[in-house]
N, C-alpha and C positions, 0 to 999 in steps of 0.2 A: 270146243262147242260144249255149252252147258245144257244138260237135260232138265227140263222143267215139267211139272205136272199140273194140269188144270183140274182141280178136284171135283168139278160138277160133271165131268165126263163119265158116264157110267161104264162099268165093266162090260156091260151088254153092247156097247158101242163097238168094241172090237169084234165080238162074236157075230154081230148082225150087220156089220158094216160091208160085208160081201154083197149083199143086195144093193147097197148104196154104190159100190164099185161097178157092178154090172149096169147100173142105170147111168153111169157117166163114162162108160167106155167110149162113147162117141164124141166126147169132149176133150179138147186140150186145155190144160190149166197152166198158165204162165206165171201167176202170182199165188202166194200163199193165202190161207184163209183168215178170217177174222172172227172173233168170238164174242157172243153176248146174247142176252134174252130178247130176241127180235120181236116175238109176238106177244111178250108180256105175260106169259103163263107161269113164270117163275122157274123155267128150266133153261139150261144152257143150250144155245143153238150156234151152228158153224155155217158161216157164209162163204161160199165158194164161187168165184167168178171164173168164166171160161171163155175161150177164143170163139166159140160159136155164138156169143152174145147172151147165153143164158146166165142168169144168176140164181144159184141153188142155195137153198137153206135146209140144213141137215139137222135132225134132232140129236142133241147130245146124249139122250138115253139109249137109243138103238141104232142110230145112223140112218133112219128113214128120212125120206124128203117131207119137209113140212109143207102142207098145202095152204094157200094156193100156189106155192112156187113150183117149178122156176119161173123167174120173171125174165121175159125175152126183150133185149134191146135189138136195134137193127144194125149192130156192127160189133166188132170185137171189143171185149173188156180187158185191157192190158194192165189193169192196177188193182191193188187191194181195195176192198170196199170199205168205206168209213161207216162206223156204226155210232151213231150219235143221238142223244135224247133232245128232240126239238120241241119239247112240250113247253108252252108258254107259261109265264108267272102265274101261279095259283091254279093252273090246270093239272089235273091228275095224269101222270105218265101211264100210257097204255102200251108201251113197247118202244122200239127204237126205229130210227129212219135209216135206211141204207142210202148212202151218198156216193156216187161214182160217175165217171165219165165213159163214154163209149165212142167207138170210131165212126159212129153216124153224126158226130158232131154235137151231141146234146149232153148237158149235165142232168143226171137223174137223181131226184129225191123221192125214194120209195117208201111209203108208209109200211112199217114192219107187220102190223097184224092183218092188213088188208091187201097189201101189195099194189095199192094204187099209187100212181106216181105223178109228181109235177116235174116238168122238164123246162131246161133253159137252153135255148139255142145259142151256143157259144161259137158254132161254126169251125171248131178247131179240134184236133185230136190230142190226146194226152197219155202218157205212160205212167205218170206220177199219181200217188194217192192223194186225193182230196183231203187237205188239212183243215183243222178247226181251231180257232183261238180267238182271243180278243186282240185285233190288230190295231184299231184306231184309237184305243184308249177309253172308249165308252164303256157301257155296262152290258153290251149285247155280245152274242157269239158271232163270229164271222167265219165264213168258208173261203179257203184259198185254192185256187185252181191254176196250175201251171200247164202250158200247152207246148207242143213241139213247135210252134211258130215263135216261141220266145216271149209269149205274153204271159202275164200273171193277173188273174182276175180275183177280185175280192168282193164276195156277196155278203151283204149284211143280212141278218135274220132278226126277227123279234123276239128270240130266245135269250133270256138272261144268261150271262157268262157265269160259269163256275169251273174252277181249276181242273176238276176232275172231268169235265166235259171236253177239255182241250185235247187236241190229238196233233202233237207237233212234228211227228215222224212216224214212219210206217210201223216200226216196232216200239215206239214210245220209249227210246232210250236204250233198251238192251234186249229184252226177250219178252215183252208183254204184247200180245196181239188181241187182247180182250178190251172190251169197254169197261171203264173204271167207275163211271158215275152210278151211284146206287148199287155198287158191287164191291169193289175193293180198291184201296188206294190210300195215299197220304197227300195233303196239301196244306199249305201255309195259310192261316187264317188271314182275312182282309185287314185287320188291324195291324199285323206284322208285315204284311207284304207291300203296304203303301210305301211309295218312294219318299225317302226322308234323308236327313243328314245327321249323322251321329256324332257327338262331340265329347261324350263322357268316356269312362273307362270301360264300360261294358253296356251291353244291351240285350234285350229279351227276344226270342223268336218263339211264337206260338204256332203249333201245327196240330192237325187233327188226323188220327188213323181211322179210316173207315173200313168196315168189314161186315157185309150184309149177306154173306153166304148163308143159304138156307140148309136145312136137313136134306141129305145125310152128311154134307160136307162139314158143316159146323164152322167153328172158328179156325182161322189160319194162323193162329199164334203159334210160337212167339214171332214178334216183329222186331227186326234188327234195324234200327234206326241210326243213321249217321248224319250229323249235321256238319257242313264243311263251309268256312269262310274263305273265299277265293279273293286274293288281292293281286294287282298287276306287278310289273317289274320294278317300279320306282320304290317299292317297300323293301328294306334291307333285311327284314326278318323272314319268318316262315311264310311261304307263299300259300300254304294251305293249313288252315287251323281247324283240326277236327275234334269233334266229340262224339262218342258212340254210346248208345244205350240200348237195352232190350226191354220191351214192354209185353205184358201178357194178355193185355185186353185193348179193344179200340176206345177211342176218346181223345179229349184235347190234352196236350202236354206243353210244357215251356222248358226252353234250354237257354242258358246265359251264355253268350259269346264275347269275348274281349274285343275292344276296338283297336285299330291300329293307330300309332302315333304320328302319321304323316297325312298330309293333305292328298287324298286319293279316293278312288271308287273301288267298290267290291261287289261281290255277288255271294249270296247265301244260298247253299245247295242242300236240300233235305232229301236224303235217300233212304228207302225202306226195302228190305228182303224179307219175305214171309217163309213160312216152314217148307213151302214147295220150291223156293228159289226164285219166285217171281220178283221182278225189280220194278220198284215205283219211285218216282222223283218229282220234285217241284222245286222252284227257285224264284228269287227275285233280286233286284239290284238296289243299291244304296251308295251314299257317299260318306266320307269322313272328313270332317274339319274344313269343308269347303267354304264356310261362312264365318271364318274366325275373325275377318275384318270387321264384322258387326260388333263384336266384343271389344275391339280396339277403339272403334268409334265412341262407345260408351265410356271407355277408360279416360277418354279426353274430355268428354262432355259432362260427365258426373262431377269431377272435381270443381269445374267452373261453376256449375248450378249450386253445388254445396257452399262455395264461398259467397255466392250471390244471396242466398237465403240467410246465411250468417250475418252478413252486413246489413240486410233488411231487418233482421230481428233485433240486432244490437244498436241499431240507429237510435240516437237520443230523442226522447219523445217531446221535450220543450226546447225551444230556441234558446240558446245561451250566447252571451256577448263574447266576441272573440278577445283574447287577451291583448292588451296595449303595451306597447313598448316605447311610448313617447317620453322624452326627458323633461317635458313641463309638468313636473308633478311636485306637490309641496312635501317637503321634508319635515 
């Protein structure tokens, strides 16, 4: 087990959390908490779901309950609460939205600052965390809900997708239970993550390190970044081609990776670990030499076109009589 530290949790949290514990003694907690700035005040909050149906938001400064929480559902909450920024394009973010299911059969979308909720009647129960990602290939963020009946629901939102808004697993790969958007993380830029076929000897991967922690936490540098090219079994060389670098400040960076010499697919994985041991990652897929037949087509067509143009250019401009080989000639 790896011990990690969330830098925005105040030392006073441990000292004053006894009050918080006494307030939650009548609640059973089946899942771990999630972390993020719920009400948009610039301070870290901790979201705790309970079997009693209450969802508590605790201040990262002193462990006190953030009002107007707790929010009460009408059934048990058996999953971690998803924290996601659902502000629309061009709209100023005012906090996070809490997304979860309850055993009353509803999907809850709770506004962080006001605790006002929109609900969707799915009529089923769920033990799994609601996930968020771009599922249908558009430019919006989708919410994925799986239920105990074996159904998987996908709800579209009007929110533009961003790699740091995606939440693909409950712990986001390893040990990160915090919202990443406008906080901390690493993501591959849209120009690099677009699906494409590489045919040269190497290609560039551009990624951006984001770190927007405020005082007193400050920068979480150094950032240890490892970029890995994963190739399948039909490649006879190394299955993992890695490059590691350490960066001292956030920003955009580029790394060159070699291509493989066979016709295959691949995945580029960018991983980052900050000074506290928190793990962040992003990835995209691409192909290698899948369209080589297009080059063969031009290798056949271009010589024929070249000969045609040469004959057209060197063609005699004036008509000339054909040579005669008749024997009826005067000597």
